[in-house]
Structure formats: C-alpha cells, structure tokens
C-alpha angles and dihedrals in degrees: 000000000000122000118251118228112236127220130195095284095037090053089057091051089047088050091051090051092047094047093046091051091054095049125096115249114268116268119286110289093020126110139172110261104155138028115200119192131200122190136208116243088259091058099255120135113265106175144359117203120197122206142187097210104304095342115098110225100183144330127230116207123200126211121192135202122235090255093058100257125126115262108176144354115207128192121214 
C-alpha cells in the first residue's frame, strides 16, 4: 500500500485518528454518538468535541505551527 501525502486538513484527521486510537474506551455504557468541530479563522481545526448523545465525553484541542503543520493535540 502506498503512503498518502497529508495536507493541512488531512493532518488534522490523521491526528484525530491517532489520538482516538490512544484513548481509553469510554466508560462502560458510553459510546461515541456525535462529533462536533470548531475552526480557527484561518480554516484550521481548533477543537473536536466527542459526545454520547448530549453528554460531552472529551475534547481534543489542536495547535498549529506558523508554517501550517500540526504541532499538538491535547485532550481535556
């Protein structure tokens, strides 16, 4: 399989995937039913909020370098 080159948005999606793979599963009886996104004014991903129905399970916050590459993903 060939490696897919990642652009700015694709980097965010790749980081989301990696972060979610490293997270513990939601508490027993919880499941991910909704994802909500917020964006910086320049169009880069700011946050990804993960819900079980109306209950917020956690938030991923994205930090970008000045050159547009992804710097960090933090979970709160």
